[in-house]
KOLNU-754603 format. One record per residue: residue number from 1; x, y, z of N, C-alpha, C in turn; residue in one letter; chain. Coordinates in Angstrom, 3 decimals, always signed. Layout:
BEGIN
> NUM|X|Y|Z|X|Y|Z|X|Y|Z|a|A
...
END
This chain:
BEGIN
> 1|+129.821|-68.184|+45.768|+129.967|-68.539|+47.159|+129.677|-70.022|+47.303|x|A
> 2|+130.524|-70.708|+48.030|+130.259|-72.116|+48.318|+129.023|-72.213|+49.186|x|A
> 3|+128.220|-73.226|+48.962|+126.964|-73.343|+49.688|+127.153|-74.141|+50.970|x|A
> 4|+127.557|-73.441|+52.032|+127.669|-74.073|+53.340|+126.309|-74.177|+53.998|x|A
> 5|+125.294|-73.582|+53.364|+123.976|-73.579|+53.950|+123.293|-74.926|+53.906|x|A
> 6|+123.795|-75.868|+53.132|+123.173|-77.186|+53.057|+123.452|-77.975|+54.327|x|A
> 7|+122.415|-78.600|+54.856|+122.571|-79.421|+56.048|+123.584|-80.521|+55.765|x|A
> 8|+124.536|-80.690|+56.665|+125.548|-81.731|+56.494|+126.776|-81.264|+55.727|x|A
> 9|+126.721|-80.087|+55.099|+127.868|-79.584|+54.359|+128.906|-79.033|+55.325|x|A
> 10|+130.153|-79.448|+55.191|+131.225|-78.936|+56.042|+132.399|-78.448|+55.203|x|A
> 11|+132.145|-78.052|+53.954|+133.204|-77.581|+53.074|+133.947|-76.414|+53.725|x|A
> 12|+135.218|-76.586|+54.025|+136.080|-75.569|+54.618|+135.528|-75.002|+55.917|x|A
> 13|+134.773|-75.756|+56.652|+134.149|-75.299|+57.888|+135.138|-75.410|+59.041|x|A
> 14|+135.376|-74.299|+59.759|+136.294|-74.296|+60.892|+135.615|-74.639|+62.203|x|A
> 15|+134.368|-74.202|+62.370|+133.657|-74.454|+63.623|+132.163|-74.467|+63.376|x|A
> 16|+131.442|-75.125|+64.307|+130.000|-75.200|+64.187|+129.379|-75.197|+65.574|x|A
> 17|+128.347|-74.383|+65.735|+127.536|-74.386|+66.946|+126.276|-75.147|+66.563|x|A
> 18|+126.187|-76.399|+66.974|+125.146|-77.303|+66.517|+123.764|-76.998|+67.062|x|A
> 19|+122.758|-77.623|+66.442|+121.369|-77.485|+66.869|+121.266|-77.903|+68.336|x|A
> 20|+120.511|-77.158|+69.104|+120.362|-77.461|+70.525|+121.398|-76.778|+71.406|x|A
> 21|+122.475|-76.259|+70.803|+123.506|-75.550|+71.561|+123.042|-74.129|+71.859|x|A
> 22|+123.438|-73.617|+73.017|+123.125|-72.246|+73.407|+124.422|-71.587|+73.842|x|A
> 23|+124.709|-70.400|+73.275|+125.949|-69.702|+73.603|+125.654|-68.221|+73.728|x|A
> 24|+126.251|-67.587|+74.735|+126.116|-66.151|+74.924|+127.499|-65.569|+75.120|x|A
> 25|+127.827|-64.510|+74.366|+129.131|-63.885|+74.512|+129.633|-63.300|+73.214|x|A
> 26|+130.965|-63.253|+73.099|+131.624|-62.704|+71.919|+132.297|-63.829|+71.158|x|A
> 27|+132.076|-63.853|+69.845|+132.674|-64.865|+68.990|+133.543|-64.167|+67.948|x|A
> 28|+134.844|-64.427|+67.992|+135.797|-63.905|+67.013|+136.424|-65.119|+66.345|x|A
> 29|+136.452|-65.147|+65.014|+137.004|-66.322|+64.356|+137.597|-65.992|+62.995|x|A
> 30|+138.450|-66.905|+62.532|+138.984|-66.892|+61.176|+138.477|-68.147|+60.505|x|A
> 31|+138.222|-68.076|+59.222|+137.662|-69.211|+58.509|+136.148|-69.156|+58.568|x|A
> 32|+135.514|-70.244|+58.166|+134.068|-70.271|+58.043|+133.426|-70.963|+59.235|x|A
> 33|+132.357|-70.352|+59.749|+131.652|-70.884|+60.913|+130.167|-70.973|+60.603|x|A
> 34|+129.550|-72.043|+61.100|+128.115|-72.253|+60.929|+127.458|-72.315|+62.306|x|A
> 35|+126.339|-71.604|+62.450|+125.569|-71.629|+63.695|+124.205|-72.241|+63.392|x|A
> 36|+123.888|-73.340|+64.074|+122.577|-73.972|+63.957|+121.815|-73.907|+65.279|x|A
> 37|+122.465|-73.426|+66.333|+121.846|-73.339|+67.653|+121.397|-71.927|+67.956|x|A
> 38|+121.473|-71.564|+69.235|+121.071|-70.232|+69.701|+122.316|-69.469|+70.136|x|A
> 39|+122.470|-68.257|+69.621|+123.629|-67.426|+69.947|+123.141|-66.023|+70.281|x|A
> 40|+123.673|-65.468|+71.365|+123.369|-64.096|+71.755|+124.686|-63.398|+72.049|x|A
> 41|+124.896|-62.216|+71.460|+126.119|-61.473|+71.749|+126.665|-60.720|+70.563|x|A
> 42|+127.940|-60.960|+70.267|+128.661|-60.236|+69.228|+129.497|-61.224|+68.418|x|A
> 43|+129.458|-61.075|+67.088|+130.228|-61.948|+66.197|+131.102|-61.068|+65.312|x|A
> 44|+132.397|-61.380|+65.249|+133.335|-60.621|+64.438|+134.226|-61.572|+63.653|x|A
> 45|+134.303|-61.345|+62.339|+135.172|-62.127|+61.465|+135.344|-61.392|+60.141|x|A
> 46|+136.373|-61.775|+59.393|+136.509|-61.262|+58.028|+136.061|-62.332|+57.036|x|A
> 47|+135.624|-63.473|+57.550|+135.263|-64.604|+56.706|+133.746|-64.817|+56.666|x|A
> 48|+133.338|-66.021|+56.277|+131.930|-66.366|+56.087|+131.290|-66.895|+57.360|x|A
> 49|+130.122|-66.362|+57.673|+129.283|-66.858|+58.765|+128.005|-67.405|+58.138|x|A
> 50|+127.627|-68.633|+58.507|+126.381|-69.228|+58.035|+125.465|-69.411|+59.236|x|A
> 51|+124.276|-68.843|+59.142|+123.267|-69.006|+60.178|+122.253|-69.992|+59.624|x|A
> 52|+122.246|-71.208|+60.177|+121.435|-72.302|+59.659|+119.944|-72.123|+59.884|x|A
> 53|+119.166|-72.994|+59.244|+117.712|-72.874|+59.222|+117.073|-72.913|+60.605|x|A
> 54|+117.587|-73.676|+61.528|+116.999|-73.760|+62.859|+117.598|-72.797|+63.863|x|A
> 55|+118.527|-71.972|+63.440|+119.269|-71.090|+64.347|+118.447|-69.886|+64.787|x|A
> 56|+118.792|-69.393|+65.989|+118.240|-68.153|+66.526|+119.438|-67.328|+66.980|x|A
> 57|+119.736|-66.254|+66.242|+120.897|-65.418|+66.547|+120.417|-64.010|+66.863|x|A
> 58|+120.825|-63.513|+68.014|+120.545|-62.140|+68.423|+121.894|-61.507|+68.693|x|A
> 59|+122.422|-60.775|+67.692|+123.808|-60.323|+67.814|+124.099|-59.126|+66.923|x|A
> 60|+125.168|-58.447|+67.278|+125.795|-57.481|+66.388|+126.825|-58.279|+65.604|x|A
> 61|+126.682|-58.290|+64.277|+127.545|-59.107|+63.426|+128.379|-58.208|+62.526|x|A
> 62|+129.691|-58.366|+62.589|+130.632|-57.705|+61.683|+131.398|-58.821|+60.992|x|A
> 63|+131.227|-58.957|+59.664|+131.808|-60.105|+58.978|+132.200|-59.757|+57.549|x|A
> 64|+132.850|-60.739|+56.892|+133.117|-60.613|+55.469|+131.841|-60.877|+54.700|x|A
> 65|+131.256|-62.057|+54.914|+129.995|-62.452|+54.279|+129.155|-63.217|+55.282|x|A
> 66|+127.833|-63.163|+55.097|+126.939|-63.940|+55.935|+125.808|-64.491|+55.069|x|A
> 67|+125.483|-65.753|+55.302|+124.342|-66.392|+54.657|+123.378|-66.774|+55.772|x|A
> 68|+122.145|-66.279|+55.675|+121.176|-66.501|+56.744|+120.016|-67.342|+56.222|x|A
> 69|+119.779|-68.454|+56.926|+118.643|-69.330|+56.637|+117.676|-69.380|+57.817|x|A
> 70|+118.124|-68.948|+58.994|+117.318|-69.007|+60.205|+116.873|-67.633|+60.651|x|A
> 71|+116.764|-67.460|+61.966|+116.296|-66.205|+62.560|+117.467|-65.388|+63.064|x|A
> 72|+117.464|-64.098|+62.734|+118.531|-63.216|+63.176|+117.962|-61.850|+63.518|x|A
> 73|+118.334|-61.331|+64.698|+117.995|-59.968|+65.078|+119.272|-59.265|+65.480|x|A
> 74|+119.308|-57.960|+65.310|+120.496|-57.181|+65.633|+120.941|-56.405|+64.411|x|A
> 75|+122.189|-56.009|+64.377|+122.741|-55.291|+63.239|+123.791|-56.149|+62.552|x|A
> 76|+123.820|-56.048|+61.204|+124.752|-56.857|+60.420|+125.540|-55.937|+59.500|x|A
> 77|+126.856|-56.018|+59.590|+127.750|-55.243|+58.743|+128.678|-56.226|+58.033|x|A
> 78|+128.564|-56.310|+56.708|+129.398|-57.237|+55.934|+130.232|-56.460|+54.928|x|A
> 79|+131.509|-56.786|+54.844|+132.384|-56.106|+53.894|+132.226|-56.660|+52.481|x|A
> 80|+131.651|-57.887|+52.342|+131.478|-58.489|+51.024|+130.022|-58.684|+50.634|x|A
> 81|+129.267|-59.523|+51.386|+127.890|-59.792|+50.966|+127.029|-60.318|+52.097|x|A
> 82|+125.723|-60.141|+51.918|+124.714|-60.701|+52.809|+123.712|-61.429|+51.931|x|A
> 83|+123.418|-62.688|+52.280|+122.445|-63.484|+51.531|+121.370|-63.946|+52.510|x|A
> 84|+120.108|-63.607|+52.216|+118.977|-64.055|+53.014|+118.249|-65.118|+52.208|x|A
> 85|+118.338|-66.364|+52.658|+117.691|-67.478|+51.960|+116.192|-67.485|+52.261|x|A
> 86|+115.433|-68.289|+51.539|+113.972|-68.298|+51.614|+113.441|-68.539|+53.018|x|A
> 87|+114.165|-69.257|+53.859|+113.699|-69.571|+55.215|+114.162|-68.547|+56.254|x|A
> 88|+114.863|-67.502|+55.826|+115.402|-66.498|+56.751|+114.307|-65.589|+57.291|x|A
> 89|+114.469|-65.212|+58.548|+113.638|-64.188|+59.179|+114.604|-63.244|+59.878|x|A
> 90|+114.760|-62.031|+59.324|+115.782|-61.107|+59.802|+115.140|-59.782|+60.213|x|A
> 91|+115.432|-59.357|+61.443|+115.040|-58.048|+61.941|+116.332|-57.340|+62.302|x|A
> 92|+116.807|-56.482|+61.386|+118.123|-55.875|+61.584|+118.311|-54.691|+60.657|x|A
> 93|+119.253|-53.849|+61.003|+119.779|-52.872|+60.070|+121.000|-53.539|+59.465|x|A
> 94|+121.066|-53.570|+58.132|+122.166|-54.286|+57.480|+122.908|-53.377|+56.516|x|A
> 95|+124.218|-53.594|+56.442|+125.117|-52.795|+55.629|+126.027|-53.738|+54.862|x|A
> 96|+126.026|-53.640|+53.526|+126.884|-54.502|+52.701|+126.904|-53.967|+51.271|x|A
> 97|+127.977|-54.249|+50.522|+128.005|-53.850|+49.113|+127.153|-54.758|+48.229|x|A
> 98|+126.802|-55.959|+48.708|+126.018|-56.907|+47.923|+124.970|-57.544|+48.825|x|A
> 99|+123.707|-57.511|+48.374|+122.605|-58.066|+49.159|+121.730|-58.915|+48.252|x|A
> 100|+121.458|-60.160|+48.676|+120.556|-61.055|+47.950|+119.458|-61.477|+48.920|x|A
> 101|+118.207|-61.288|+48.513|+117.076|-61.714|+49.327|+116.246|-62.668|+48.475|x|A
> 102|+116.237|-63.939|+48.857|+115.458|-64.947|+48.136|+113.972|-64.751|+48.396|x|A
> 103|+113.154|-65.155|+47.426|+111.709|-65.121|+47.579|+111.342|-65.971|+48.793|x|A
> 104|+110.502|-65.424|+49.668|+110.095|-66.134|+50.870|+110.805|-65.655|+52.121|x|A
> 105|+111.956|-65.014|+51.967|+112.681|-64.488|+53.122|+111.912|-63.306|+53.704|x|A
> 106|+111.994|-63.154|+55.022|+111.357|-62.028|+55.697|+112.461|-61.105|+56.192|x|A
> 107|+112.379|-59.822|+55.804|+113.371|-58.838|+56.228|+112.648|-57.600|+56.733|x|A
> 108|+112.904|-57.247|+57.986|+112.381|-56.031|+58.600|+113.569|-55.216|+59.066|x|A
> 109|+113.740|-54.028|+58.507|+114.846|-53.186|+58.929|+115.263|-52.242|+57.839|x|A
> 110|+116.425|-51.667|+58.002|+117.011|-50.760|+57.033|+118.194|-51.441|+56.386|x|A
> 111|+118.464|-51.058|+55.144|+119.664|-51.565|+54.489|+120.370|-50.415|+53.784|x|A
> 112|+121.668|-50.481|+53.804|+122.505|-49.515|+53.081|+123.518|-50.297|+52.279|x|A
> 113|+123.618|-49.982|+51.020|+124.625|-50.588|+50.161|+125.897|-49.776|+50.347|x|A
> 114|+126.934|-50.428|+50.878|+128.190|-49.751|+51.165|+129.281|-50.276|+50.251|x|A
> 115|+130.372|-49.544|+50.177|+131.484|-50.000|+49.347|+132.450|-50.872|+50.136|x|A
> 116|+132.163|-51.112|+51.384|+133.027|-51.943|+52.216|+132.577|-51.845|+53.657|x|A
> 117|+133.372|-52.399|+54.541|+133.010|-52.423|+55.961|+132.937|-51.005|+56.512|x|A
> 118|+131.992|-50.769|+57.418|+131.837|-49.487|+58.078|+131.762|-49.737|+59.576|x|A
> 119|+131.955|-48.686|+60.324|+131.832|-48.800|+61.772|+130.356|-48.886|+62.112|x|A
> 120|+129.880|-50.093|+62.339|+128.461|-50.358|+62.524|+127.879|-49.611|+63.709|x|A
> 121|+128.575|-49.571|+64.820|+128.030|-48.935|+66.010|+127.775|-47.463|+65.734|x|A
> 122|+128.722|-46.785|+65.114|+128.570|-45.368|+64.805|+127.429|-45.145|+63.822|x|A
> 123|+127.372|-45.927|+62.763|+126.341|-45.758|+61.744|+124.954|-46.020|+62.320|x|A
> 124|+124.781|-47.136|+63.018|+123.473|-47.493|+63.553|+122.998|-46.461|+64.572|x|A
> 125|+123.869|-46.042|+65.469|+123.487|-45.056|+66.470|+123.160|-43.723|+65.814|x|A
> 126|+123.949|-43.337|+64.824|+123.703|-42.098|+64.102|+122.383|-42.118|+63.360|x|A
> 127|+122.046|-43.232|+62.725|+120.781|-43.369|+62.018|+119.615|-43.234|+62.982|x|A
> 128|+119.702|-43.887|+64.122|+118.602|-43.827|+65.094|+118.427|-42.413|+65.640|x|A
> 129|+119.553|-41.743|+65.940|+119.467|-40.366|+66.446|+118.824|-39.468|+65.406|x|A
> 130|+119.205|-39.642|+64.150|+118.661|-38.822|+63.074|+117.165|-39.054|+62.902|x|A
> 131|+116.711|-40.323|+62.943|+115.275|-40.621|+62.833|+114.518|-39.998|+63.994|x|A
> 132|+115.113|-40.054|+65.199|+114.452|-39.504|+66.377|+114.332|-37.984|+66.256|x|A
> 133|+115.391|-37.311|+65.784|+115.371|-35.857|+65.604|+114.268|-35.439|+64.641|x|A
> 134|+114.075|-36.219|+63.587|+113.077|-35.892|+62.571|+111.665|-36.274|+63.017|x|A
> 135|+111.551|-36.843|+64.216|+110.240|-37.214|+64.710|+109.736|-38.518|+64.127|x|A
> 136|+110.596|-39.222|+63.446|+110.223|-40.506|+62.856|+110.683|-41.591|+63.805|x|A
> 137|+110.022|-41.732|+64.899|+110.437|-42.674|+65.919|+109.940|-44.075|+65.579|x|A
> 138|+110.112|-44.455|+64.320|+109.718|-45.772|+63.855|+110.858|-46.747|+64.092|x|A
> 139|+110.511|-47.958|+64.420|+111.540|-48.965|+64.667|+112.289|-49.297|+63.388|x|A
> 140|+111.559|-49.430|+62.292|+112.178|-49.827|+61.037|+111.553|-49.063|+59.887|x|A
> 141|+112.309|-48.928|+58.814|+111.806|-48.314|+57.599|+112.304|-49.102|+56.419|x|A
> 142|+112.049|-48.617|+55.248|+112.521|-49.275|+54.034|+113.396|-48.296|+53.266|x|A
> 143|+114.625|-48.673|+53.019|+115.517|-47.838|+52.250|+116.435|-48.749|+51.458|x|A
> 144|+116.182|-48.849|+50.165|+117.008|-49.681|+49.305|+117.798|-48.781|+48.379|x|A
> 145|+119.073|-49.013|+48.280|+119.941|-48.225|+47.429|+120.555|-49.164|+46.409|x|A
> 146|+120.319|-48.927|+45.096|+120.852|-49.852|+44.096|+122.367|-49.778|+44.021|x|A
> 147|+122.964|-50.913|+43.680|+124.402|-50.932|+43.490|+124.706|-50.704|+42.019|x|A
> 148|+125.957|-50.533|+41.702|+126.363|-50.340|+40.315|+126.565|-48.870|+40.014|x|A
> 149|+126.854|-48.552|+38.729|+127.109|-47.170|+38.336|+125.878|-46.295|+38.547|x|A
> 150|+126.110|-45.012|+38.811|+125.000|-44.093|+38.995|+124.320|-43.833|+37.657|x|A
> 151|+123.130|-43.253|+37.711|+122.376|-42.938|+36.496|+123.173|-42.009|+35.598|x|A
> 152|+123.842|-41.008|+36.192|+124.617|-40.078|+35.374|+125.812|-40.773|+34.727|x|A
> 153|+126.433|-41.732|+35.428|+127.546|-42.472|+34.839|+127.074|-43.318|+33.663|x|A
> 154|+125.805|-43.715|+33.681|+125.234|-44.493|+32.584|+124.686|-43.608|+31.467|x|A
> 155|+124.864|-42.292|+31.602|+124.394|-41.387|+30.566|+122.953|-40.961|+30.742|x|A
> 156|+122.406|-41.090|+31.936|+121.026|-40.697|+32.203|+121.008|-39.625|+33.278|x|A
> 157|+119.956|-38.803|+33.248|+119.807|-37.784|+34.268|+119.059|-38.357|+35.454|x|A
> 158|+118.929|-37.555|+36.491|+118.153|-37.969|+37.658|+116.659|-37.857|+37.408|x|A
> 159|+116.267|-37.249|+36.338|+114.855|-37.037|+36.014|+114.381|-38.058|+35.005|x|A
> 160|+114.428|-39.324|+35.331|+113.952|-40.359|+34.414|+115.059|-40.903|+33.542|x|A
> 161|+114.701|-41.480|+32.419|+115.674|-42.127|+31.541|+116.046|-41.263|+30.343|x|A
> 162|+116.201|-39.974|+30.541|+116.600|-39.114|+29.437|+118.105|-38.938|+29.451|x|A
> 163|+118.767|-39.102|+28.308|+120.226|-38.954|+28.282|+120.672|-37.596|+28.769|x|A
> 164|+121.818|-37.532|+29.440|+122.388|-36.282|+29.901|+123.001|-35.570|+28.722|x|A
> 165|+122.729|-34.295|+28.607|+123.248|-33.522|+27.469|+124.553|-32.868|+27.822|x|A
END
């Protein structure tokens, strides 16, 4: 991934919401966009979204990839990848086939490793209803699902590292 997260980098950048800017609403775009200001609402794209170090984003995000260096709350659904850099502070339920969390990043929420984009509204609402039914009315939990081949595909059983016979 090209590092658009560097201050001053505009490699293939289509738009930027600069530091000090405040925007509320729906953002739909093609190409790569960087947010360094404050954004509240909904973001939809199949491309890269960069949330800069000074940014404050409170949104439902559906994207191809997102790199977060600032503050983000809401739900994030990426069809390709989510990267949380060391300065990121994220409170969200996130869904993506690839997740990178740098040392120092703060993440509060649930994550699901998916094989591609999912209907975020349906998944998030369904998860919350299910937690409520089970009496687990917790705001956030921890659920990490490894990517890659399953243990059985690698020749191991579900009961430790013993080969499948």
